[in-house]
N, C-alpha and C positions, 0 to 999 in steps of 0.2 A: 644376719646382718649383711647389708650390701652396700657397695660404694660405686659411684659412677666414675668411669675413666674419662679421659679427655674427649674421646669420641662418643661418649653417652652410653657406652656399653656397660651393662651391669656386671659387676664381678663379685663373686661370693667371697666373704671374709670370714674366717673361723675364728672366734675369740679363743685365746688360750691363756693359761696361767702366766702372769707377769707381762702380759702384752708382747711376748716374743714373736718375732717373724722369722720365717724360714724361706730361703730362696727357692723359687720354683721357675720353670722355664717355658718360654714360648719362642716364636722364631723371628729372626731378622736376617737381612742380607748385607754382607760385607764385601766390598771390592777389594780382592787380594792381589790384583795385578791389573795394569792398564793405566790410562791417563787420569782416571778418577780414584786412584789408590786410596784406601782407607775410607772412602765414602760408605756411609751406612744408612739403611732404611729399614723400618719395622714392617713386618708382614701384618697388615691389618685390614679388615673388611673383607668383602666377598671377592674382589678383583684388584690385582696389583699389576699395572702395565709397566713394561720396561722398554725404553727406546731413546733415540736422540731428540725426538720432537718435545718441545717444552711443556706440552700438556700431559705428558706421561706422569705416572705416580713417582717412578724413579727415571730421572733423566741422565743420560750418560753422554759425555762429550767425545767419545770415541768415534771417529769418522767411519769405521767399519761396522759400526751398529746401525741397523736400519731405524727409520723414524718410528715405526711401531714394531719392535723386534720380537717380544715375547710377553706373556702374561702368566702370573701365578694366581691360581684360584683356590680358595678354601673349600673343601668338600667334607662330607661326613667321614671319609676314610683318610683324610689328610689333605696336604697341599699338592696341587697338580701344576706342573710347568708345561705350557703349550707354546709352540712356535707359531708366530703370526705370519707366516709366509715370508720370513726374512731372506735377505740376499745371501748372507753368509752362513745361515743355519744357526741352530740353537743346539749346544752340546751339554750333556749331563755326564760328569765324570769322564770326559773326552770321547764320548759316544753320541753321535748325532741323533737327535730325537725329534719326533713330532709332538709327542705327549708322553709324559712320565711323572710318577709320583716322586716327590722329594723326601729325603731323609736328612736328619741333622748331620752336618758335615759334607753334604753333597756339594760339588763344585760345578757351577753353570758357566758355560763358555759362550760369550756373545761377541763375535768379532775378535778383537784383540784384548778383549776385557774378560777377566775371570772373577766371578762372585761366589761366595760361599754362604750356604744356609746354615746359620749358627744359632745357638740358644740366645734368647733375650731374657735377661734376668728381670723378674718381677718379685714383688715381696708378698708372699702368701703365708698367712699364719697357719701353722700346723700344730696341733696339741701334742703334748708329751705322752709317750706310751705309758700305759699303767704297769708294764712289766719292767723289771730292772735288768733285763738281759736281752741280747740278740745273738743267737748262735752260742759261741763261747766268749762273747764280750759282755762284761757286767758293768753296771753303773746305776746308781740311784740319783745322781745329780740331775738337775733340770735339763741341762744342755745335752747330756748323754741320752736321756729319755726322749728328747726331741729327735736326736739323731736316730734312735731306734725306730721312731714313727716313720722317718723318711726312708729308712732301709727297708722297712716292711712294705712300703708303698712301691718302691722301685725294683725290688728283688724279683717278683714274678715275671717282669718284662725282660727283654734282651737289651735294654738301654745301656749304652756305654757309660761307665762311672770312673771318675778319678778321685782317689782317696788322698787327702793331704794330711800332714802332720809330722811332727818331730820323730826322730828314730826312737823306736820302742813303744810308740803309742798304740800299737795293735792293728796296724793297716792290713796285714795279711790275714788276721783273724777276721776282720771285717769282710774282706774279700771272700774268704772261705764261707762266712755266714750268708752272704749274697748268694753265692753259688748253691749252697745246701737249700736255700729257701726258694730257688728258681725251678723252671721246668727242666733244667738241664742238670738237676742234682745227681742223676745216675750216669751222667757223662763224666769225662775226665776233667780234673782241675790241674792245670799245668802252670807251673811258676817259672818265670824267666827273670833272673835278677841282673838288670843292666849294670849294676855297680860292681859285680864280681866276675864279669866275662870280659876278656881282652877284646879290643876293637877289631883285630883281624879275625876273631872267631864269632863275632856277634851275628853276622849274616847267616852263617852256617847253623848257629844255634836257634835262630828264629825261623829260618826258611828251609834248612836242611841242605844237604850236598850229595852229589853223585860220586860213586867210586871213581878215584883218579882226578877229581875236580882240582886238587892241589896237592902239594907234597904232604904226605901223611894221611890222605883220605883213602885208606885201604878198603874201605866198604861204604856202601850207601848209608846215609844218615837221614832220618826223618826229623824235620825241625819242630819247634814247639807248636807252631800253628797247625801242622799236620796231626800231631799227637793229640792236640786239644779238640780235634774235629767232633762235633756233637756236644762239646761241653764248654768250659770256660778257660780263657788264658789270662793269667795275672801277670802284668808287666810291672815288676817291682822297680823302684828307683828310675822311672822313665826319664827323669831329668838328667840322668848320666849318659843317656844315649847320645852318641856322637852326631854331629851335623850331617856327616856323610851317610849315615843310616836313616835319618829321619824321613827323607822323601821316599825311601823304599818301604818303610813301615806304613806311611801315609797311603801309599798305593795299595798295599795289601788290605788295610783297613777299608778303603773305598771300594775295591774290586772284589774282595773276599776270594782271592785266589793267590796262590804262591808258585813260584818256580824255584826249584833247588839250585844251589850253586853248581854250575857246570852242567846243568841240564836243560832241556828244551820243553819237556812236558809241563803243562799247567794243571795244577790241582786246586779244585774248588774246596774252600774250607767254610764250615759252618761253626762259627765260635762267637761266644760272648766275650767282650773285651772289658777288663777291669785294670786300670793303671793305678799306680801309687807313687808318691814322691814326698821327699822331705824338703824339697826346694820350693821357692816362690816362682812358679812357672811364668806368671805375667811378667815378673822382673827379668826373668831369663829370656823372654820374648823381646823385651825392650833393649836388652843388652846384646841381642842378636845371637844368643847361644841355643835358642829353641825356636823352631819354626812356628809362626803364628797359625798357619793352616792346620798343622798337626795339633796344636794346643786346642783349638776350636773342635777338632774332630774327636778328641778324647774327653772334651769337657761338656758333654751333654748334661751330666749331673756331677757336681763337685761336692765332696763331703769332706769337711775339715774336722779332724779329731783333735780336741783339746789335750794339752799336756797334763801330766798327772798333778802338777803343782797348781793347775787351774781348776782341778776338781778334787780338792782335798777331801771332801765329804765321802768320796768314793774309796779312799784308802782302807778304812776298816773292812769294807765288803770285799774288796779284792784280796787283802791280806788273809782273811779268814777262808775265802774261796781257795787260794793257792795252798794254804795249810791243809785243807781237806784233799785237794787233789794230789798233793805230794805225800800224803800220810802213808800210802802203800809203799812206794819205793824208798822213802827215807824215814818214816815213822813206825815201821814195823807193823803196819796194819792198824785199823781202827782210826776214827776221825781225830784229827789234831785241832787245836785251837790256839789263838794268840791272846795273851792277857791283855787287860785294859791298859796296864802300865806301859807295855810294849807297843801297843797301838797308838798311845800318846806320842811316843818317840817317833813313830813312823809318820804321824800326821805333821810333824814339825821339820821333817827332812825336805830338802829342795828338789830331790829326784831328777837329776840331770839325765839319767838313763830311762826315766819314765817307767812304765809297767814291766818292761823286761828287767830293769834293775830291781824292782820290788820283788819279782819272782826269785831272782838270784839270791837276794838277801834273806827271803823266807827259806829257801833251799839251804843256805848256809847256816841259818839258825837251827834248822833241824839237825844238821850235822853236828853242831855244838851241844844241843840239848839231849836230855835223857827221858823226860816225861811226855805226857800227852798234852801238855800246855806249854807253849813257847813263851818264855818269860824274858824279862828285861836282860838278865845275865847271858841269855843265849845269843844276843845280837851284837855283832860287830860291824859297825858302819861308819863311814866318814861324816863328820859333821862340820858345818861352817862355824866361824868363831861366834857368831850371833847365836847359833843353835846350841853351841856348847854352854853358853850362859843360861839358856832357857831350859835345857833337857836335864832330867834327873841323872845322877851319877850312875855309872855302871859298877855297882858294888863288887861284883865278882871279879873285876879286873883290877881293882885297887891294889897296889903293891907289886904288881907284876910288870915286867919290862915288856916293851913292845915286841922284842924278839921272842919272848916266851909266849906272848899271845899269838903271834904270827905262826910260830912252830905248832902250837896246839891246833890252831885252825887248819893248817895244812895237813897235819897228821890225821885229824878226825875226818877231814874231807876225803883224803886218800882211802882211809878205812871204809868209809861208806860206800865208795865207788870201787871197792875191791882192788885198789892199786892202779886203777885206770887213770893215768896222768892227763889225758886229753879231756876226759869228763871232769876231773877235778879242776883243771885250769879254767874251764868254761864257768864252773860254779863259783870259783874264787874270782873271776873276772880279770884274770892275768894271762899273759902269753905263755904257751907251752914252754919256751926256752927259759923264761923267768921262773916258772915253777921248777924246772929241772935244776936250775942253779940254786934255788932255795933248798931243794931236797938235799943237794950235795952239802950245802952250808950246814944244815941242821943235822946231818947224818941220818936222814930218814930213808928206810929201804922200801 
């Protein structure tokens, strides 16, 4: 099936189950600085001329731009930028060029104007995958299988990807799956968590530092980009990155080279970049908290992971999968399973912590259970008032006080983890200090 665009060009359309469409990308130019700020024009046809003369495809009102300044041409290998003998020259990523290939995120300098080559979203229908997993990510829902199709298409390339979604939806697992399915699979996979690193250490963690660069720098430190050379760098919670660091990161993404803090030597880095965020970056750009040029640089492909409450049909699959995975450390060996009655309770829960919370609850149930099947009596989980009226009663807890239930859960979890309080606190979903106080309260050793 085909459809004609406005320019009469035939575009292939792939019919899919339910008529769902998935975003795919082509190119456009956006003015990011200069008198024509925010002006946008699509890259279309074989030749796109840029200049101050009115008969150009893209007309700029900047007096430092020549009448016919530059041209962008589509070739079999991509888009080529050529200078047309301009007075002030044509620059690509701050380097003067006569002719060069464009990449998504490239910044073009014409006089006092800067334009960026960014993705242009079209709607391309992509069929759902026939498989219910991608790497260690599982799902049978239509939305997840469509995402798996997209991930399989983009993984072999080096295209930059941003993964969006609530906390606990599996963004890092998706990133690891992309890396494992790419040509860089044998290279390093380096994680940098912008939400857990203090602002004064962020530059050093990303780019490294030389010995003596600042107080406490007792030895040379290689940053995440250097360590990830030949592999993939996963920048988690990129929405937490401070404004002062964003232009430095943008420069590294464009130049693919780093300079350690306190050093002069420049190191070339060959990395694939995958970012993740639980924030709405478009809203952050509009509020001035995230740079627009950095947003476009990392958003060549954007993947949005739905929350667990939006994919309730996947809960039984995920619960059974976690039960099998955890049967070794918590179930004494042999495959574990979750009863149908317990799965019904799980399906009705609202899952504010998403997949991470589901895994914790399965782990906690294993600590409470004794057999090879996790039953309703093994689950202790908070329910909303509406869910309490809909859910079956927890027969094994009837007649027991909340303190008795809490004490039993803590004691069993500590036993399973060999008295390791840190591990027990993580599984129970409480702070270490809270667990310590409850151990004293209940007289547990």
